[in-house]
N, C-alpha and C positions, 0 to 999 in steps of 0.2 A: 660696475661703469658709474652708477650713480654716486657711491661714495668717493669715487676719484675726482668727479666733478661737481662735487657738492656746492663749492663755492660759486660756481657758475649758474647755479639753479635758482632763478627768482621765485619769490614767495607767492603763493596762491596761484600757481599754474596747476592746470589739470592734466598737462603733458609736456614733456620735452625732448629733444632730439639731440642725441650724444654720440659720439664716434663709438662705432661697434668694435671692440677689441678682435673679435672672432673673425671679422671681414674688414680689413683695413681699407679705407676710402669710402666706407659706407657709414650711414648713420643708424642709430638704434633708436626708435621712438618708444618713450617709456611713459605709461600713463601715471598720474599722479592724483592724490587727493588734495585739492585746493584747501581743505578746510584744516589741514595739519602742516607743520614746518618741514622743509626739505629733509632735514634731519630724521624726522620721524617716518616719512616716507622711506627714505633708505634703510632705517630699522625694520621697518615693516617688510620690505623686500628681503633683507637678511634672514629674517625669521622664517620666511617662506622656504628660501633656499635651503637653510638648515633642515627645515622638516622634510624636504624632498630628498635630500641626501640620505637622512635617516631612514626614509621610506625604501630608498634603492638598496639600503644594506639588509634592509628586514624582507624584501620581496623573495630573494633566493630561497632561504630556509623555509618560509611559509609555502612557496611553490612546490618545494621538495615533499613537505608534509601532505599538501593537498594531492600530489601525485600517486603518493604511498598509499593514501585513503582511498583514491579512486581505483588503484590497482587491487586493494583488498576488496572493495566493492565488486570489481569484475570477477574475481576469483569466487566469491559469495554467490554472485548471480549465476555463474558456471555450475556451482554446486546445486542451485535451486533448479536450475533447468534439467540438471542430470536426474534429479529426483522426480521431477514432473514428466520425464520421459517423453520429451517432445512438446510440452506446452500446455497440457491439461491443467485444471485447476486443483487436482489434489495430488499431494506429493506423499510417497511412502517414506516413512523415516528410517531409510537404511544409513544414512548420516546422523548419528546420536547427537551431534552437537549443533546441528543446523537451526534447530529451533531457537536456542539462546542466541547464536551468533546473528541470525536474521533480527532478532528482537533488539539486540544492542546496535545494529546497525541503522535500524529505523529510529531510534531515539536520537541519532545524530543529524537526522534530516531536519532542515531549517523549517520552521512553521509555514513559511511562504511557499517553499516548494512541496510541503506536505499537503497544503490545500490544493496546489495545482495537480498533484498526483492523486487527489481524492483519499489521502490517508488521513483518518480522522487522529487528531491529537489526544494523548492519554489524558484520561480525567483524574483529578485528585481523588482519593478513596471516598471522601465525602459526598463530592458531586457525582462520583459513579453510582453510590448507594441510592443518592436522591433521584437520579435518572432512572436506576432499576426500578425504584418505588413507582415512580411516574408511569413506567411502561406498565407495571402490574396493575395499575388503576385503569388503563384503557379497555374500553369495552370490545373494541374491534381492531382488527389488523388493518394497517393502510392498504388501500386497493393496490398500490403497486408492489405489495409485498405479499399479497394472497398467493398460496400455493395451490396448485390443483389438487382437488380432493378425490380420491378413488376408494374402491373396496375391493378387495380380492374375492375369488370365486367362494373362499371359505369364509368371509366375513371379516378379514382383518382390514384397518383402517390404514390408509396410505396417502402421504403428503408429498408432492413433487414441487421443487422450486421452479419459477419461470424465468430467472434472471439471476445475475451474480448476486446483485443485493437481495433478491429474494432468497436465492440459496443460503446466504449468510444469515439471514433472519430465521430461515427455517432450522437450519442446523444448530446455530449458536444461541436462540431464544425460545423457538417453539417445542423442539425435539426434548424429550426427556432421557435421562441417562441410560435407562434399559431398553430405550427404543433401538431398533435395528436400522442401521444407515448403510445405503448403497450409492455406488458411484461407478461408472465406466472407468476402466483403467487404460491409461494412453492416449485419452483424447478429452475435448471439453465436453461437458455435459452438466445436466440438472442434479442437483443434490435430491435423493430419495429416501424419505423416512417411513419406516413400517412401525406402527404404533403398537407397542407390545401390550399396553393396558396394565392394569395394577395387579392382576392375579399372577401366577405362577406358570400359566399355560405358554406354551412354546409353539411358534408357527411350524407347520410342517415342511418338509423339504419341497413339497409341490408349491407351497406358498412363497417360500424363498426364492426358488426358481422363477415363479409368475412374476415377482416383483423385481427380480434381476433382469428379466427380459424388457420390463418396462423401463428401468434406469439405462439399459442399452438403446432402447428406441428413443428416449429423450436426449440424445447425445449426438455428436457429430459423427458417430460409427454406425448409426441407425441403418445405413446401407450396407453394411457388411454382412458376411455370411455368419460368422461365430465371433463374439465379442467376449473380452474378459471384463468381469464386473467384481469390484470389491464389495464385500459385505463385512461389518463389524458392527458392535454396541456403539450407540452414540457417545457413550462415556468414554470411548477411546479415540474420539475425534475432537482436535481442537484447531484454533487459528492462532497463528504468533500475534503477540501484541503489535498493534498498528499495521497489521498485515491488511492487504485489500480485500474488499469484499470477494467471497468466493473461495479463497484460498483456505484450505484444510489440510492439516496433518494428522494421520491416524495411524494406530498400531492394532495388534491383535488381529488383523484382516485376514480373510479366506477370499480366495478369488474362484468365481465359477465362470465356466465357459458357456454362454448362452446365445441364442438367436434373438435378435431384437423382435420385439413385439408390441404393437400398439394396443393400449388397453381396450377392451370392448366397450361399447356405449352402455352396456348395463353396469360397467364398472364405477360409472360417475355416480358420486355420493355427495349428500349435503352433511359434512362433518363438522363437528366442532373442533376448532384449531385451539383452543386455549387449554 
């Protein structure tokens, strides 16, 4: 429209009303930049229109790609839910490719979305090493991450997470590879670690069952009669890269059926957690 009536446009106007080709009998008011010539204003509008037209051509394929990726994420989420047996925070790796697929999907999450979801971005190798060294220099565990500290009837030290963040810290930073790791199966609950120590001694069946009962108690299944509890070595437990706090994947696990039991008061202990 502006190009067709260019000769009728006075210089230094901030707007002009011209016939609207889409609606005969009506005028179309067009804003102008009074600092430039009418021809330059027309060129600017032409450039914007061309850009908008290109955008309209690019939107359908981009939208299709986004829809395909969204569908893939829905399928991946369904696989994770199936592994987690209804929403608890520990998945059995019956799906051998889920770990890699989940890590690959999380790398595509935009930083702004990752921050909203509470997913920490991956650190460069050097930064990760520096962060690890800094953690090693800390004399104390932050209060919000402090686990419950107990001792079994036979004298074995036990650590129990208090929150998703605390579970994550306990399992992936405090626990040693040969420690025993416990978690209720099929429900949300605390991560429980039985310190194995530096010797070759192994906890008795009685101790394993005692700690399993504690793991059942510190879970959403504490009121159930009999509860399945997973036990494995900590070296067989891992969290996918960028996975949310509390998510753990384990292998080589055994499942014990136990009755939830609250630790006795004399089980409380002042244990070193480093």
